[in-house]
BABA-652377 format. One record per residue (C-alpha): residue number from 1; residue in three letters; x, y, z. Coordinates in nm, 2 decimals, always signed. Example, Ala and Ser with C-alpha at 12.3 -4.5 7.8 and 13.67 -1.06 7.14 Angstrom:
BEGIN
i: 1 aa: ALA c1: +1.23 c2: -0.45 c3: +0.78
i: 2 aa: SER c1: +1.37 c2: -0.11 c3: +0.71
END
This chain:
BEGIN
i: 1 aa: MET c1: +1.21 c2: -7.86 c3: +3.07
i: 2 aa: THR c1: +1.21 c2: -7.70 c3: +3.41
i: 3 aa: ASP c1: +0.88 c2: -7.55 c3: +3.53
i: 4 aa: PHE c1: +1.02 c2: -7.21 c3: +3.59
i: 5 aa: ALA c1: +0.70 c2: -7.07 c3: +3.75
i: 6 aa: ALA c1: +0.69 c2: -7.35 c3: +4.00
i: 7 aa: LYS c1: +1.06 c2: -7.33 c3: +4.07
i: 8 aa: TYR c1: +1.12 c2: -6.96 c3: +4.09
i: 9 aa: GLY c1: +0.78 c2: -6.79 c3: +4.11
i: 10 aa: ARG c1: +0.58 c2: -6.57 c3: +3.88
i: 11 aa: TRP c1: +0.81 c2: -6.28 c3: +3.82
i: 12 aa: ALA c1: +1.16 c2: -6.26 c3: +3.66
i: 13 aa: LEU c1: +1.37 c2: -5.95 c3: +3.61
i: 14 aa: ILE c1: +1.62 c2: -5.91 c3: +3.33
i: 15 aa: ALA c1: +1.88 c2: -5.63 c3: +3.35
i: 16 aa: GLY c1: +2.01 c2: -5.55 c3: +3.00
i: 17 aa: ALA c1: +1.71 c2: -5.66 c3: +2.80
i: 18 aa: SER c1: +1.68 c2: -5.43 c3: +2.50
i: 19 aa: GLU c1: +1.85 c2: -5.65 c3: +2.24
i: 20 aa: GLY c1: +2.07 c2: -5.95 c3: +2.18
i: 21 aa: ILE c1: +2.10 c2: -6.20 c3: +2.46
i: 22 aa: GLY c1: +1.88 c2: -6.00 c3: +2.70
i: 23 aa: ALA c1: +1.60 c2: -5.99 c3: +2.44
i: 24 aa: CYS c1: +1.64 c2: -6.36 c3: +2.37
i: 25 aa: LEU c1: +1.63 c2: -6.43 c3: +2.75
i: 26 aa: ALA c1: +1.31 c2: -6.24 c3: +2.78
i: 27 aa: ASP c1: +1.15 c2: -6.44 c3: +2.49
i: 28 aa: GLU c1: +1.27 c2: -6.77 c3: +2.64
i: 29 aa: LEU c1: +1.13 c2: -6.68 c3: +2.99
i: 30 aa: GLY c1: +0.80 c2: -6.55 c3: +2.84
i: 31 aa: ALA c1: +0.77 c2: -6.88 c3: +2.66
i: 32 aa: ARG c1: +0.80 c2: -7.05 c3: +2.99
i: 33 aa: GLY c1: +0.51 c2: -6.85 c3: +3.13
i: 34 aa: LEU c1: +0.69 c2: -6.60 c3: +3.35
i: 35 aa: ASP c1: +0.59 c2: -6.24 c3: +3.38
i: 36 aa: LEU c1: +0.88 c2: -6.00 c3: +3.33
i: 37 aa: ILE c1: +1.04 c2: -5.68 c3: +3.44
i: 38 aa: LEU c1: +1.28 c2: -5.57 c3: +3.17
i: 39 aa: ILE c1: +1.55 c2: -5.30 c3: +3.23
i: 40 aa: ALA c1: +1.76 c2: -5.11 c3: +2.98
i: 41 aa: ARG c1: +1.86 c2: -4.76 c3: +2.89
i: 42 aa: ASN c1: +1.71 c2: -4.75 c3: +2.55
i: 43 aa: GLY c1: +1.33 c2: -4.71 c3: +2.60
i: 44 aa: THR c1: +1.24 c2: -4.75 c3: +2.24
i: 45 aa: LEU c1: +1.41 c2: -5.09 c3: +2.20
i: 46 aa: LEU c1: +1.30 c2: -5.20 c3: +2.54
i: 47 aa: ASP c1: +0.93 c2: -5.13 c3: +2.46
i: 48 aa: GLU c1: +0.97 c2: -5.32 c3: +2.13
i: 49 aa: VAL c1: +1.10 c2: -5.63 c3: +2.31
i: 50 aa: ALA c1: +0.83 c2: -5.60 c3: +2.58
i: 51 aa: ALA c1: +0.55 c2: -5.58 c3: +2.32
i: 52 aa: GLY c1: +0.69 c2: -5.87 c3: +2.12
i: 53 aa: VAL c1: +0.71 c2: -6.10 c3: +2.43
i: 54 aa: ARG c1: +0.35 c2: -6.00 c3: +2.53
i: 55 aa: ASP c1: +0.22 c2: -6.07 c3: +2.18
i: 56 aa: ARG c1: +0.39 c2: -6.40 c3: +2.14
i: 57 aa: HIS c1: +0.34 c2: -6.55 c3: +2.49
i: 58 aa: GLY c1: +0.05 c2: -6.36 c3: +2.66
i: 59 aa: VAL c1: +0.25 c2: -6.28 c3: +2.97
i: 60 aa: GLU c1: +0.27 c2: -5.95 c3: +3.16
i: 61 aa: VAL c1: +0.58 c2: -5.74 c3: +3.08
i: 62 aa: ARG c1: +0.68 c2: -5.42 c3: +3.25
i: 63 aa: SER c1: +0.96 c2: -5.20 c3: +3.13
i: 64 aa: LEU c1: +1.19 c2: -4.99 c3: +3.34
i: 65 aa: VAL c1: +1.41 c2: -4.74 c3: +3.15
i: 66 aa: LEU c1: +1.72 c2: -4.71 c3: +3.36
i: 67 aa: ASP c1: +2.09 c2: -4.66 c3: +3.34
i: 68 aa: LEU c1: +2.23 c2: -4.93 c3: +3.56
i: 69 aa: THR c1: +2.53 c2: -4.71 c3: +3.65
i: 70 aa: ASP c1: +2.30 c2: -4.45 c3: +3.82
i: 71 aa: PRO c1: +2.38 c2: -4.41 c3: +4.19
i: 72 aa: ASP c1: +2.02 c2: -4.48 c3: +4.29
i: 73 aa: VAL c1: +1.99 c2: -4.80 c3: +4.08
i: 74 aa: GLY c1: +1.89 c2: -5.01 c3: +4.38
i: 75 aa: GLU c1: +1.62 c2: -4.77 c3: +4.49
i: 76 aa: ARG c1: +1.48 c2: -4.73 c3: +4.14
i: 77 aa: VAL c1: +1.45 c2: -5.11 c3: +4.09
i: 78 aa: ALA c1: +1.30 c2: -5.15 c3: +4.43
i: 79 aa: ALA c1: +1.03 c2: -4.89 c3: +4.36
i: 80 aa: ALA c1: +0.95 c2: -5.04 c3: +4.02
i: 81 aa: THR c1: +0.91 c2: -5.39 c3: +4.17
i: 82 aa: ASP c1: +0.73 c2: -5.30 c3: +4.49
i: 83 aa: GLY c1: +0.47 c2: -5.56 c3: +4.57
i: 84 aa: LEU c1: +0.60 c2: -5.81 c3: +4.32
i: 85 aa: GLU c1: +0.76 c2: -6.15 c3: +4.42
i: 86 aa: VAL c1: +1.06 c2: -6.15 c3: +4.20
i: 87 aa: GLY c1: +1.21 c2: -6.50 c3: +4.21
i: 88 aa: LEU c1: +1.46 c2: -6.49 c3: +3.93
i: 89 aa: VAL c1: +1.71 c2: -6.21 c3: +3.85
i: 90 aa: VAL c1: +1.93 c2: -6.22 c3: +3.54
i: 91 aa: TYR c1: +2.20 c2: -5.95 c3: +3.53
i: 92 aa: ASN c1: +2.29 c2: -5.94 c3: +3.16
i: 93 aa: ALA c1: +2.43 c2: -5.59 c3: +3.14
i: 94 aa: GLY c1: +2.80 c2: -5.50 c3: +3.10
i: 95 aa: ALA c1: +2.94 c2: -5.57 c3: +2.75
i: 96 aa: SER c1: +3.26 c2: -5.41 c3: +2.65
i: 97 aa: ASP c1: +3.24 c2: -5.15 c3: +2.37
i: 98 aa: ARG c1: +3.61 c2: -5.06 c3: +2.36
i: 99 aa: THR c1: +3.94 c2: -5.24 c3: +2.31
i: 100 aa: SER c1: +4.19 c2: -4.97 c3: +2.42
i: 101 aa: THR c1: +4.45 c2: -4.94 c3: +2.69
i: 102 aa: PHE c1: +4.36 c2: -4.84 c3: +3.04
i: 103 aa: LEU c1: +4.56 c2: -4.51 c3: +3.02
i: 104 aa: ASP c1: +4.39 c2: -4.42 c3: +2.69
i: 105 aa: ASN c1: +4.04 c2: -4.44 c3: +2.84
i: 106 aa: GLU c1: +3.89 c2: -4.17 c3: +3.04
i: 107 aa: TYR c1: +3.88 c2: -4.23 c3: +3.42
i: 108 aa: GLU c1: +3.50 c2: -4.18 c3: +3.42
i: 109 aa: HIS c1: +3.47 c2: -4.46 c3: +3.16
i: 110 aa: SER c1: +3.66 c2: -4.70 c3: +3.38
i: 111 aa: LEU c1: +3.44 c2: -4.60 c3: +3.68
i: 112 aa: LYS c1: +3.13 c2: -4.66 c3: +3.48
i: 113 aa: GLN c1: +3.24 c2: -5.01 c3: +3.39
i: 114 aa: ILE c1: +3.29 c2: -5.08 c3: +3.76
i: 115 aa: LYS c1: +2.95 c2: -4.94 c3: +3.85
i: 116 aa: LEU c1: +2.78 c2: -5.14 c3: +3.57
i: 117 aa: ASP c1: +2.95 c2: -5.47 c3: +3.63
i: 118 aa: CYS c1: +3.01 c2: -5.46 c3: +4.01
i: 119 aa: VAL c1: +2.78 c2: -5.22 c3: +4.18
i: 120 aa: GLY c1: +2.47 c2: -5.31 c3: +3.97
i: 121 aa: PRO c1: +2.48 c2: -5.68 c3: +4.05
i: 122 aa: VAL c1: +2.55 c2: -5.62 c3: +4.41
i: 123 aa: ALA c1: +2.26 c2: -5.38 c3: +4.44
i: 124 aa: LEU c1: +2.01 c2: -5.62 c3: +4.28
i: 125 aa: ALA c1: +2.13 c2: -5.93 c3: +4.47
i: 126 aa: ARG c1: +2.12 c2: -5.74 c3: +4.80
i: 127 aa: HIS c1: +1.76 c2: -5.62 c3: +4.73
i: 128 aa: PHE c1: +1.61 c2: -5.95 c3: +4.60
i: 129 aa: GLY c1: +1.83 c2: -6.20 c3: +4.78
i: 130 aa: PRO c1: +1.66 c2: -6.18 c3: +5.12
i: 131 aa: GLY c1: +1.32 c2: -6.26 c3: +4.98
i: 132 aa: MET c1: +1.45 c2: -6.55 c3: +4.79
i: 133 aa: ARG c1: +1.63 c2: -6.69 c3: +5.10
i: 134 aa: ASP c1: +1.33 c2: -6.65 c3: +5.31
i: 135 aa: ARG c1: +1.09 c2: -6.81 c3: +5.06
i: 136 aa: GLY c1: +1.34 c2: -7.10 c3: +5.01
i: 137 aa: ARG c1: +1.35 c2: -7.06 c3: +4.63
i: 138 aa: GLY c1: +1.49 c2: -6.83 c3: +4.37
i: 139 aa: GLY c1: +1.76 c2: -6.78 c3: +4.12
i: 140 aa: ILE c1: +2.03 c2: -6.52 c3: +4.04
i: 141 aa: VAL c1: +2.22 c2: -6.53 c3: +3.71
i: 142 aa: LEU c1: +2.53 c2: -6.31 c3: +3.64
i: 143 aa: VAL c1: +2.60 c2: -6.32 c3: +3.26
i: 144 aa: ALA c1: +2.98 c2: -6.27 c3: +3.25
i: 145 aa: SER c1: +3.26 c2: -6.32 c3: +3.00
i: 146 aa: LEU c1: +3.56 c2: -6.55 c3: +2.96
i: 147 aa: ALA c1: +3.76 c2: -6.23 c3: +2.99
i: 148 aa: CYS c1: +3.73 c2: -6.31 c3: +3.36
i: 149 aa: VAL c1: +4.00 c2: -6.58 c3: +3.34
i: 150 aa: ALA c1: +4.29 c2: -6.33 c3: +3.35
i: 151 aa: GLY c1: +4.38 c2: -5.97 c3: +3.31
i: 152 aa: SER c1: +4.44 c2: -5.85 c3: +2.95
i: 153 aa: ALA c1: +4.59 c2: -5.56 c3: +2.78
i: 154 aa: THR c1: +4.33 c2: -5.33 c3: +2.62
i: 155 aa: LEU c1: +4.07 c2: -5.49 c3: +2.85
i: 156 aa: ALA c1: +4.22 c2: -5.43 c3: +3.19
i: 157 aa: VAL c1: +3.91 c2: -5.30 c3: +3.37
i: 158 aa: TYR c1: +3.67 c2: -5.52 c3: +3.17
i: 159 aa: SER c1: +3.85 c2: -5.84 c3: +3.26
i: 160 aa: ALA c1: +3.87 c2: -5.72 c3: +3.62
i: 161 aa: VAL c1: +3.50 c2: -5.65 c3: +3.66
i: 162 aa: LYS c1: +3.41 c2: -5.98 c3: +3.50
i: 163 aa: ALA c1: +3.64 c2: -6.16 c3: +3.75
i: 164 aa: PHE c1: +3.45 c2: -5.98 c3: +4.02
i: 165 aa: GLN c1: +3.12 c2: -6.12 c3: +3.89
i: 166 aa: HIS c1: +3.27 c2: -6.47 c3: +3.87
i: 167 aa: ASN c1: +3.39 c2: -6.46 c3: +4.23
i: 168 aa: PHE c1: +3.08 c2: -6.28 c3: +4.36
i: 169 aa: ALA c1: +2.86 c2: -6.55 c3: +4.21
i: 170 aa: GLU c1: +3.07 c2: -6.82 c3: +4.37
i: 171 aa: GLY c1: +3.03 c2: -6.67 c3: +4.71
i: 172 aa: LEU c1: +2.66 c2: -6.61 c3: +4.67
i: 173 aa: TRP c1: +2.62 c2: -6.97 c3: +4.55
i: 174 aa: ALA c1: +2.79 c2: -7.10 c3: +4.87
i: 175 aa: GLU c1: +2.57 c2: -6.88 c3: +5.09
i: 176 aa: LEU c1: +2.23 c2: -6.92 c3: +4.93
i: 177 aa: ARG c1: +2.24 c2: -7.28 c3: +4.80
i: 178 aa: PRO c1: +2.15 c2: -7.42 c3: +5.15
i: 179 aa: HIS c1: +1.84 c2: -7.20 c3: +5.13
i: 180 aa: GLY c1: +1.72 c2: -7.34 c3: +4.80
i: 181 aa: VAL c1: +1.84 c2: -7.05 c3: +4.59
i: 182 aa: ASP c1: +2.02 c2: -7.11 c3: +4.26
i: 183 aa: VAL c1: +2.32 c2: -6.88 c3: +4.18
i: 184 aa: VAL c1: +2.53 c2: -6.91 c3: +3.87
i: 185 aa: CYS c1: +2.78 c2: -6.71 c3: +3.68
i: 186 aa: THR c1: +2.77 c2: -6.79 c3: +3.30
i: 187 aa: PRO c1: +3.09 c2: -6.67 c3: +3.13
i: 188 aa: LEU c1: +3.04 c2: -6.63 c3: +2.75
i: 189 aa: GLY c1: +3.28 c2: -6.65 c3: +2.47
i: 190 aa: MET c1: +3.24 c2: -6.44 c3: +2.15
i: 191 aa: THR c1: +2.87 c2: -6.40 c3: +2.09
i: 192 aa: TYR c1: +2.72 c2: -6.24 c3: +1.79
i: 193 aa: THR c1: +2.50 c2: -5.96 c3: +1.91
i: 194 aa: PRO c1: +2.38 c2: -5.63 c3: +1.77
i: 195 aa: ALA c1: +2.65 c2: -5.46 c3: +1.99
i: 196 aa: LEU c1: +2.92 c2: -5.68 c3: +1.82
i: 197 aa: GLN c1: +2.77 c2: -5.60 c3: +1.48
i: 198 aa: ARG c1: +2.79 c2: -5.23 c3: +1.55
i: 199 aa: MET c1: +3.16 c2: -5.27 c3: +1.63
i: 200 aa: GLY c1: +3.20 c2: -5.39 c3: +1.27
i: 201 aa: VAL c1: +3.26 c2: -5.76 c3: +1.35
i: 202 aa: GLU c1: +3.11 c2: -6.01 c3: +1.10
i: 203 aa: TYR c1: +2.94 c2: -6.33 c3: +1.21
i: 204 aa: ASP c1: +3.16 c2: -6.64 c3: +1.21
i: 205 aa: ALA c1: +2.97 c2: -6.96 c3: +1.30
i: 206 aa: ALA c1: +3.30 c2: -7.13 c3: +1.38
i: 207 aa: SER c1: +3.40 c2: -6.89 c3: +1.66
i: 208 aa: GLN c1: +3.08 c2: -6.72 c3: +1.77
i: 209 aa: MET c1: +2.75 c2: -6.84 c3: +1.93
i: 210 aa: THR c1: +2.42 c2: -6.67 c3: +1.85
i: 211 aa: SER c1: +2.22 c2: -6.48 c3: +2.11
i: 212 aa: GLU c1: +1.94 c2: -6.73 c3: +2.08
i: 213 aa: ALA c1: +2.17 c2: -7.03 c3: +2.16
i: 214 aa: VAL c1: +2.34 c2: -6.85 c3: +2.45
i: 215 aa: ALA c1: +2.01 c2: -6.75 c3: +2.61
i: 216 aa: ALA c1: +1.87 c2: -7.11 c3: +2.58
i: 217 aa: GLU c1: +2.18 c2: -7.26 c3: +2.74
i: 218 aa: ILE c1: +2.19 c2: -7.01 c3: +3.02
i: 219 aa: LEU c1: +1.83 c2: -7.09 c3: +3.13
i: 220 aa: GLU c1: +1.89 c2: -7.47 c3: +3.11
i: 221 aa: HIS c1: +2.18 c2: -7.44 c3: +3.35
i: 222 aa: ILE c1: +2.07 c2: -7.19 c3: +3.62
i: 223 aa: GLY c1: +2.09 c2: -7.48 c3: +3.87
i: 224 aa: ASP c1: +2.44 c2: -7.58 c3: +3.77
i: 225 aa: GLY c1: +2.63 c2: -7.32 c3: +3.96
i: 226 aa: PRO c1: +2.84 c2: -7.17 c3: +4.08
i: 227 aa: VAL c1: +2.98 c2: -7.14 c3: +3.73
i: 228 aa: HIS c1: +2.86 c2: -7.27 c3: +3.39
i: 229 aa: VAL c1: +3.07 c2: -7.17 c3: +3.09
i: 230 aa: VAL c1: +2.84 c2: -7.13 c3: +2.80
i: 231 aa: GLY c1: +2.92 c2: -7.33 c3: +2.48
i: 232 aa: GLU c1: +3.10 c2: -7.66 c3: +2.44
i: 233 aa: ASN c1: +3.40 c2: -7.50 c3: +2.26
i: 234 aa: ASN c1: +3.42 c2: -7.23 c3: +2.53
i: 235 aa: ARG c1: +3.42 c2: -7.50 c3: +2.81
i: 236 aa: ALA c1: +3.70 c2: -7.68 c3: +2.63
i: 237 aa: VAL c1: +3.90 c2: -7.36 c3: +2.62
i: 238 aa: ALA c1: +3.83 c2: -7.27 c3: +2.98
i: 239 aa: SER c1: +3.93 c2: -7.61 c3: +3.11
i: 240 aa: GLN c1: +4.27 c2: -7.56 c3: +2.95
i: 241 aa: VAL c1: +4.31 c2: -7.19 c3: +3.03
i: 242 aa: TRP c1: +4.26 c2: -7.23 c3: +3.40
i: 243 aa: THR c1: +4.56 c2: -7.47 c3: +3.42
i: 244 aa: ILE c1: +4.80 c2: -7.22 c3: +3.27
i: 245 aa: ASP c1: +5.04 c2: -7.02 c3: +3.48
i: 246 aa: ARG c1: +4.92 c2: -6.66 c3: +3.53
i: 247 aa: ARG c1: +5.20 c2: -6.48 c3: +3.34
i: 248 aa: THR c1: +5.16 c2: -6.70 c3: +3.03
i: 249 aa: LEU c1: +4.78 c2: -6.67 c3: +3.05
i: 250 aa: VAL c1: +4.79 c2: -6.29 c3: +3.07
i: 251 aa: GLU c1: +5.02 c2: -6.28 c3: +2.77
i: 252 aa: MET c1: +4.79 c2: -6.51 c3: +2.57
i: 253 aa: MET c1: +4.48 c2: -6.30 c3: +2.66
i: 254 aa: SER c1: +4.66 c2: -5.98 c3: +2.56
i: 255 aa: THR c1: +4.76 c2: -6.13 c3: +2.23
i: 256 aa: ALA c1: +4.40 c2: -6.24 c3: +2.16
i: 257 aa: SER c1: +4.27 c2: -5.90 c3: +2.26
i: 258 aa: ALA c1: +4.52 c2: -5.73 c3: +2.03
i: 259 aa: ASP c1: +4.42 c2: -5.96 c3: +1.74
i: 260 aa: PHE c1: +4.06 c2: -5.88 c3: +1.79
i: 261 aa: ALA c1: +4.12 c2: -5.51 c3: +1.80
i: 262 aa: ALA c1: +4.32 c2: -5.54 c3: +1.48
i: 263 aa: ARG c1: +4.04 c2: -5.72 c3: +1.30
i: 264 aa: ARG c1: +3.79 c2: -5.47 c3: +1.42
i: 265 aa: ASN c1: +3.99 c2: -5.18 c3: +1.30
i: 266 aa: ALA c1: +4.09 c2: -5.33 c3: +0.97
END
């Protein structure tokens, strides 16, 4: 197992840490001896996660209650981490909570997705990246989605912002790798999280990974950038999908999205 404290430093930051994959990432990093800054909107859940990690692993955990779509997200995070050498940043926020057409969604909802999935990662990478580069060590993880492979009906903006994360991580990897900084985008397939449960989706071991399994795999592959698709089955799908012509791929993605929406609404 990688010695995370030696490789990345004492402090790690997780954006989107109040439940599901983010909470599991916090527990995994706490078990590896890292102190943590955890960010999420829900202060009650966030404090529960922080307390649990402290109790189980004896590390320092700080909570920052923050909406990552706020216009001053960079300044707020900078103030909360002032004086700390943050060597690992995991951006786990940005799940989709709707499967509806672009024109049926409010304009503000679409803008919020862009702020959460595009502006947020850029703000955090821009703030913490220079220190990592100058120290010659660090890590940036963008937890994305296989929705990034192509545009899709009912997920037009979501698939677009996940494609942004994919390409942004590739570019950062190329720029920061020579300086000893790991960058990886980790697209996920269907993962059983509390958010998915609230959408009325039942757990299916054949098609879904658990949050615990996803978190463990992400952390084992931070150094395997620029992209590591999480899950053996998902990697097999991705290897085939990326060879399909774009029109066929968009049609396939749209059909899959429509099928998911139908099951959810049944």
